[in-house]
N, C-alpha and C positions, 0 to 999 in steps of 0.2 A: 042272643047276646054271646059274645066271645068269652071263652074261659081265660082267666088271667093268671092262674097259678099252675105250676108244674110240681108234681109230687114224686115223680120217678127220678132216680139218679141218672146223671148224664151217661150216655153211651154213644160212641161214634163207631161206625163200622170200620174195622181195620183195613189196612191197605193204603196205597198211595192215592193222593188227591189228583185226579186227572185234570190237566190244564183245560180241556174242553168243558168238563163239568164245572170248574171254577168260573170260566168265562161265561157260561150260560147262567150260573147263579148270580154273577155280578150284573149281567144285563137284566135279569128278572127282578132282582131285589135292589137295584142301584138306588132308587129314590129312598128306600128305607135305610140303607147303609149311610147315605149322605145325611139323612135326618138324624141318625144316631150320632155321627161324628159332630154335627152342628150343635147338638145339645151338650155333648161332653166337653167340647172345646171351651177355653176360658172366654167368658163374655167380654172381658176388657180388650180382646183383640179388635173389637169393632165389628159391626154386622157385615160389612162388605168383605173384609179379610176373612172373617169366620166362614162366610159362605164359600169363598174360593178355596180356603184350606180344607173345608169339609169335602168338597168335590175332589180335591187332590188326594186326600187320605183314602177316599173310596176307590179311586183309580189306582193308587199305589198298592192297594190290598191284593190285587191280582198277582199270584205268584209267578216267578220267572221260570216256570217249567213244572214238572211233576214234583209235588211236595208230599212228604209222608203225612198221613192223617193222624199224627201223634199229638195233635192239639185237641184234647178232649173238651167238649162243650156240652152245655145243658140242652137236652132235647125234651120234647113233650111226649108223654106216654101215649100209646096207641088209643084210638077211640075218641080223642078230643077233636072237635071240628074247628073250622075257621081258617083264616088266612095265616095266622101265626103258626098253627099246627103244620100247615104246608111248608112254611119257611123252615121250621125246625126239622121237618122230615127230609128236606132237600139236602143232598150230600155235600154241597159246596158252600151253603150259606154260613154255617157255623164257623168254619175257619176264616172266612172273609170278615165276619163280624168281629172275631177275636183280633184280627190284624188292625181293623179300624179302631177298636177300643184301645189297644196298646199304643198306637200312634197318637190318638187324641189325648190319652192320659199323660204320655211323655211330653206332649206340647204344653199341657197344663202344668206339669211339674217344672218345666224349664222356664216358665214365666216367673218363678220364684227363686231360681238359682242360676248362677253364672256358670254354665257348662257348655261344652261343645255338643250340640244336639245331633242325634242320629239323622239319617237321611229322611226317614219317614216323618220326622217332626219339624223339618225345615220349612220355611215359607214356600208356597208352591211356585214353581217356575211356570207350570201350565196346570190348569187354565189361568189365563190372565185377561182382564178386561180393562182397556184404556179409555179414560175419559168418562166413565160411568160409575155411579155408586149403586150397588146392588143390595137389596134387602128383601126378606120375606114380607108378605102382606102385613099391614098394620092391623092389630086387633084392638079390642076394647080394653077397659080397665082391668078386667080379669086376666087377659093375656099379659098385660104390662106387669101386673102383680106377680104372675108366675115367672116372668122373665127376671124380675128383681129377686125372687126367692131362689131361683137357680144360680144367680150371680153370687148369692151369699154362701152357697155350698162349695165344698172342695171338689176337685176333679173326680176322685173316687165316689163322692157322694152323688155328683151329677150322673156318673156312670151307673150307679146302682138305681137311681131314680129312673133313668132312661130305660134300662133293662126291665125294670118292673112295669113302667108305663107303656112302653112300646112293644116289648116281647113277652110280657106277662110272666116273667120269671120271679120266683120268690123262694124263700127258704134255702135249703142246701144247694139247690141248683144255682140260685143267684150268687151265693157266696163262692161256689166253685168257679163260676165264670169270672168273677172279679179276681179271684186268686190267680187264675190262669192268665188274666190280662195284666198282672204285675202289681196288684193292690196288696200292700203289705198287711193291712188290717181290714179284712173284708167285713168283719162284724161292725167296726166303727162306721164304715161307709154305708152299710145297710141301716144302721141306727140313724145316721144322718138323713138318709132318704126317707125313713119312716116318719121323720119329723114333719114332712110335707104331706098335707092331707091328700087323699085320693080324689079323683074326679068323679064323684058319685052323683053330682047334680050339675046344674047350669052355673054354679058359682065359680067354677074353675075349668078352663078348657083343657083338653087332653093334648099330649105332645104330638099326636097325629093330626091335629087341627091345622088349617092353612097358615096360621100365624107362625108355625114352626116348620114350615115346609121350605127348605132351601132350593127346591127345584121349581117352585112357583114364585117368581121374583118380580119385584117392581124396580124399574131403572130410573135414575135421576142423574143429571150431568154434574160433574165436579166443578170447581171454581174455574170458569173459563178465562178470566183475566189473569189469574195466577199461572194457569197452564201456558198461556201465551208468553208470559215473562220467563218462565222456566224454559220454554222452548227456545226463545232467543238467547238466553244464557248458555244453554247446552250447545247451540249452534256456534256461538262465539268461542266457547271452550274447545270444541272440536276443531275449529279453524286454527286456534292458537297451537293446539297440540300437533296439528298437521304441519304448521310452519316450523315448529321446533324439531320435529322429526326430519324434515327436509334439511334444515341447517346442520343438524348433528350428523346426517349422512353424507354431507358434502365432503369432498376431499380437502385435505389441509393438514395442519399439525395434529389435530385430533387429540385423543387422550393418551395414546400410546407413548409418545416421546416425553410426556410430562410425568410419567410414573404415577405416584400416589396423589398428584394434584387433582383438585376438584375441577369440573369442566369450566371453561372460560366462556361466559355468555356475552361479555362486552369487551371490545377491543378499541384501543386508541393509540396513536403513534407514540405518545410519551410513555404509556405503560409497556408497549412492546419494546421500546428502546431499553427500558430498565430491566427487562427480562431477556434480553438478547445476550447470550454468552459471548458473542463476538465483540460486544461493547463494554465488557467489564474493564474497569481501570486497574492498573497495577503500578505500584511504586517502583522507582528505579532501584536496582540492587544496593546502591550506596547512598540513597536519599537520606537515610538516617544519620549519616556522617556529616552532612552539610546543612541539614534542616535547622532552622532557628528553634524549633521545639520538637522534641521527640515524643511521639505517641503512636497509636495504632496506624495513623495515616502514613507513617514512614516505614511501616513493615513491608518488606518485599514479599512477593508471592512465592510460596514454597510448596513442595510436595511432588510426588511422582505421577500425578494425574492432572497436571495443569492443562494439558492439551486434550483432555477428555471432554469434548463439547456436549455429548449426551448427558454425562453426569452433571455438568454445570447447568445445562438446560433444566434437568429435573430438579436440581436444588433451587434454582430461581423460581420455577413454577410452583413448587411446594411452599416456598417462602410467601409467594403472593396469594396462593389459594390452597391452603392445607386441607386435604381431604379427610374423610372420616377415619381412615386407617392411620393417620399421622398423629403421633403423640407430641403435643405442643406444650412447652413450658416457657414462662417468661418471668423475669424478676419484676417485683412491684414497680409500677410507674413506667413500664416499657410499653410503648405504643405498638399494636399489631399492624399488620398490613405490609404491602410491598414497599420497596425503596422509592423515593421521589425521582431518582435518576439511576443510571448505571452504578452499582456499588463497587467497592474495591475488593479484589480477591486477595485473601491472605494465605489460604492453604487449600489444596485439593490433593488428596492422596489416600492411601490405604493405611488404616490404623487398626491393628488387631483384627484383620480380615474384614473390616467394615470400611466402606467408602465415606470419607468425611470431607466436608467443604466448609470453610470459614469465610464469612464476608464481613465488611465494615462499611457502613453508609454515613459515617460522620457522627451519628447519634447512637447507633446500636452496633453490637457485634452479634452475628447470627451463625449458628452452627447447624449444619444439615448432615445427617448420618443415615445411611441405608445399609442393608445387608449386602454382603459381597456379591450376591447374585445379580444385583443391579436392576431388579424388576420394579423397584420403587415401592414395594409393599412393606408395611411396617416401618415406615420412615420415622425419624426423630427430628424435631425442629426446636431448637433452644434459642431464645432471644434475651439479650441483656443490654442494659444501658452502659454506654462507655463515653458519653459526652464529657468534655473538659478533662479527659485523661492526660496525664503527664508522664514523664520518664519513669517515675517511681511506681505509678499505678498501672502502667501498660507494659509490665515486664513478662507476663505469661497469659496464656489462654488455655482452657481445658479442651483437649482434643477428644478424649474418650474415657469412659468408665467401664471397667470390667472386674467383677468379683471383688469389689471394695478397693480396687487400685485405679489410679488415674494417670493418664499421660498428658503432658503439657507441651504446648508449642511456645518456646521462649522468644523474647525479643532479640533482635540481632545484636544489640549492645550488651547483653548479659554475657559476661565472660566465664562465670562459674555457676554451677547449680549444686546445691547440697540440701540435705534434709536433716532436721534436728527435731528431737522429741521435746516439746515444751514442758512436759512433766518431769524431765530430767535435765535441769539447767546446768548441771555440772558436766554433762557429756558433750563431747565435740560433735559438730555436724558431720554427717557422712556424705561423701561426694555422690552425685547422681550422674550417670553417663547419659549422653545425648548424641544424636546423630548429626551429620553435617547439615541437615535441614532444620535443626533446632528442636527436634522431637525428643523428649526425655524418655528414659526407661520407666516402667511402671513404678509409681510411688504410692505407698499406702495412704489412703485418704481418710480423714476423720469425719467427713461429711455424712457417711452412712453408718458409722460405728454406733452400736447401741449402748456400750459401756465406755466410761472415760478411764481407760487403763493406759492409754498413750495418746499423744496428740502430735502427729507429724506435721511440721511446718516447713515450708519451702524457703530456702535461703538462696535468693537470686542476686548474686554479687553482694552489694552492701545492704540489700533490701530483704525484709522478712515478710512472708505472706502465708496465708492459710486458706485451705479450701473450705468454703461454707456451702457447698452444693450448687454453685452458680458457675457461669462461664468464666468470669474474671475472679481470680482469688483475691481475698481481702488483704490489704496491706496492714501490717502490725507496726505501730509506732509507740513511742514512750516519751513522756515529759509533760510539763505544764503547758497548757495551750497559750498562756500569756507570753511564753518565751519561744516556743517552737512554732506557733501560728497554726494555720489550717493544714499545712503540709506535714507537720510533725517530724520527729527524729526517729530513725530506724531503731527498733527494739532489739538491738544486738549486744548491748552492754550487760555487765554482770548483774547489776541491780534490776534492770529491765527484765532479764530472763528469770530472776528469782520471783519477781512479782507476777510475771506471766505464768509461771509454773502453778501458782495458786489461783490464777484467774481462768486458765484454759478450760476447766470443767464447767464454767459458766457460758462458754461460747456456743454450745449447741442451741441456746435460745435464739441465736441470730441466724440460724440456717434459713435460707430462702427469703430473707428480708431485703435483698438488694443492697447489702452492705458493701461500701467502698473501702473503708479503713476502720480499724479499731485502735484507739489510743488509750493506753493505761498510764496512770499518773498517781504516784504516791504523794498525796497532798499534805500528809501529816504523819508523825510518829509519836506515839503516846506511851509513857510509862504507866503500867497498870497499877491500881491500888494494891496494897498489901504485898508489894514487891513481887508481883506475879509475872514480871517480865515486861518486855516492850511489844507493843502492837503497832501495826502499820495500817493507815487508812489509805485505801486505793480507790480512785475513781476511774471507771472504764466507760468510754464513750464510743459508740459505733455510729459512724456517719454513713449515709446512704448516697447512691449515685443521683437520686432524684432531689436531694437536699432536705426534703421533709422526712419525718418518721425516724429521726435520730433517737437512739436508745442510750440511757445513762444508768450505770450501776455503781452504787457506792458500797464498798465492802470493808469489813474489819478483818484483818489478817492477824489472828491471835498467835501466840507462840505455839509451835507444833514440832513434833519430832520428824515428820516427813516433809521434805521440801515441796511436795505436790499436794499437800492438804488444802482443799478448797477453802477460800475465805468465806466469812459469814456475810451474807447479803444484808446490808443495813437499809437500803432504799433503792427503788427502781423508778425510772421516769421515762416517758416517751414524749417526743416532740417538745422537749425542754432544752433551753439554751444553756443550762448550767453545765459547767465543766467543759465548755467548748470555747472556740475562739471569740464568739460574741459575748459570752458571759463567763470569763475564766475564773470563777469563784465557786466554791462548794462548801456546804455545811451539812453534816449528817450526824446521827446519834443512834445508839442502841441501848438496850438493857443488858447488863452483863452480870453473871453470878461468879463471884470469886471462889477460889478453891475452898475457902473457909465457910462458904454458904451465904455470904452477904451479897445483896443485890446493889448494883450501882447504875447510875445513868452515865454513860460515856458519850461524849460528843467531841467533834473536832472540826475545824475549818482550815482553809488554806492559810498561807502566811500573811495575807492581807487582812485577816480577821483580828480585831483588837479586843473583842469581848464577846462572850456567849451568855445568853439569858434563857432561863426556864420560866414558863408561865403555864397557867391552867391548873391541872391537878397537882402540880408541884412548882414551887417558886425557888429561884436562886440564880446567881450569876457568878461569873468568874472572869478576870481579865485574861487576855491572851486568846489563843486559838484552841485551847484544850480545856475540857471540863470533865470532872469525875466527882459525882456526889452520891452519897448513899440514898437508897430509895426502897420502896416496898415492891414485891412482885406484882406485875400487872399494871404498874403506873404508866400513864400515857401523857407525859408533859409535852408542851409545845416548845419548839426550839427556834431561836432567832439569834442573829449576830449583828455586830456593827463592824463595818469595814473601816480601814484607815481613812478613806475619803468621807466618812460620816454616813454613808448609805447603809440601809438596813438589808440584811440578807436572811431569807427564810431557809429552812431545812429542805433538803431534797426529799421529795415524796414520790 
C-alpha cells in the first residue's frame, strides 16, 4: 500500500528549471496534473468546460524557457516507495503542480468576484471540441456523493483535499504547498478538507478512480437542432457584415466631408435635397422691408463664410445625424431630426474663433458650431422652436457663448442695441456696438450666473429681452393681459422697470424651459395694516414657444430700502391659464407678520374682483379686491373671490 503522508520539510534542489526537464515531467505526469486541476476547478463550470479548462491549465503550466527553481514545493522523504514518491523526486513535477494549482485557484476565486482574470485563468482557447459534450465516466452513488461534497468546499479546500488524496501530502508540507499556491489561510483550507472522510473502504471512491479521470472521457452530441439554428444565424450575420463592409468601403461622400455626423445608412432624394448646401434658401437682402410680416423668414443671410460649402455641408449633416461627439441641446417641445426640405440660411461665419452656422426651417432655429480647425470634432448643435415668431420676438439670436458672455445676431430692422441692468432700474441703458453684419460685441449673460447680483437685459430698439440660456432670448413685457393681449407691452416704462427689478431674481427658475416671453403685471396695491407702508401685488407669467407649460408666479413686494430686493413668492402655478390672455384674473394671499408682531392674512385680486372670502380654518370676507384680517401663526385658510360678472375665482396655487 502506498504511503500517504510526508513528514520531511520540503526541499527543492537549487538552480534553474531546465525546459527539457519540465517538458519531460509534463509528458510523464500529464494525466495526474489534469486530474489535479479538474478537482480544484469550480464544479459549477460544468463538466465539459471543466475538462477542457483542466487540460488547458496543465498545458499552460509548461514554462516559456528556463525558470528559476525558486518555487519550493513539498517532497517526500527518501526511502518511501511508490508512484507518488517518484513524482515528488522528479525535478520538474513540483513546479508544474504549483502552476496548475495557482491557475485553478485563481479560476475558482474569479467565479465569485468581478475582476479581470490573468491569462492562466481565462477560458481555454485550445483545446476546443465542437459539437460534443465531454465528461469523465459516470460512477455510482458513492462517486456522486463525493462530487457533491467537493462542490460544497471552497477552492482552497478542494486543493487541500486533492493534495492529500492524490499526492499524499499532509501536515506542514501540505500547508506550505497551499501557501505557495496563494492560499491566504492554509489552516482553514486543511481543516475544511479534514471534514471530508478519507477513502478507507468501499464506501467512498478515491480521486484517482476513473470517475475523476479527465483523460478517460465519454462523448455525447450537443443539441443538433439548436446548432443548426445558430449556424444559419451566424451565416446570415456574416453575410450582412460583409455587405455593410462593402458599402462602407465604396467611394462616395463617406464620413470625411460630414465631419462629426454619424454614418448615413439610408438615402432618398428628398433627404439629400434637404442636406445639399447648394439648395439652401436665402431671403433677399431687403425682404424684411416689404414683407407683410417680419420674422426670421425675412432675415437675410449674413456672415463671412456664406460661400464655405464644406462648412455648410458639415452643419447640415450633423443636424440630420448628430454623432456621439456632438453635444446636442434642445428647448422643450422641439422636435429633433433633419428639416423636411432645404432650410433657410441665416448666418455662416467665424465667431470668437469658432465656425457658427444658423438655420431656420419655419418651425425651428438651429445653431451649429465647431472649432476653428474645421475637423468637425466636438461640434455643438442647439435647436429651438421659433414657430409663429413676430417682429417683437424675432429680434435676436444667440451666436456664441464664451466665459459668461454672449454674442447676438440682431434682426435687420433693429436700429439700436443697448444693455441695461434690471436690478438697477434707475440706471440708463448702455449702448452695445455691433458690426455691419448685425453681430454684437460680447454682452454679459445672466443665463450662467450663480448669484443674482446683476441681471443684464438686452434692449433691442423698443423691445426688452433677456437671455435664459436658449437660442432665442425671451421678450420682457408689462401690463394687464386683458388690455395688452397676448403680445404684451414692452417693459421699458419706469413702473415696469421698478417691478422687474424686484422680479429679476426669480427668473433663473425659467432657464431652459423654452420660454418665449415673460409678462409682469402689478394687479393690486395694498396699504399694509398698522401703517406699515404700501405693498404691491405682482403677477409674472412666462409663456413658452410650444404653448403648454406656462408658469405663473404671484409675489408680494413689501416696502424695502433696496430697489432690487426680491419680492416674496405668494403662489406658483404651472399649466394654469390664470394671469394670462385666456383668464386675465388673479387672486393670491399670504400670511404676513407686522413690525409689531401681529400676524395677518393679506389677500388681493385684480380690479375685476368685487369681494374676497376666507373659509376653512378661518372665516371672513371683505368687499373689494383687498383683504387684511388678523390671524394666528400657521393658519391656512382657503381663499375665493367674486368677479364683477358674478363668477367665482379661486386663489392661485
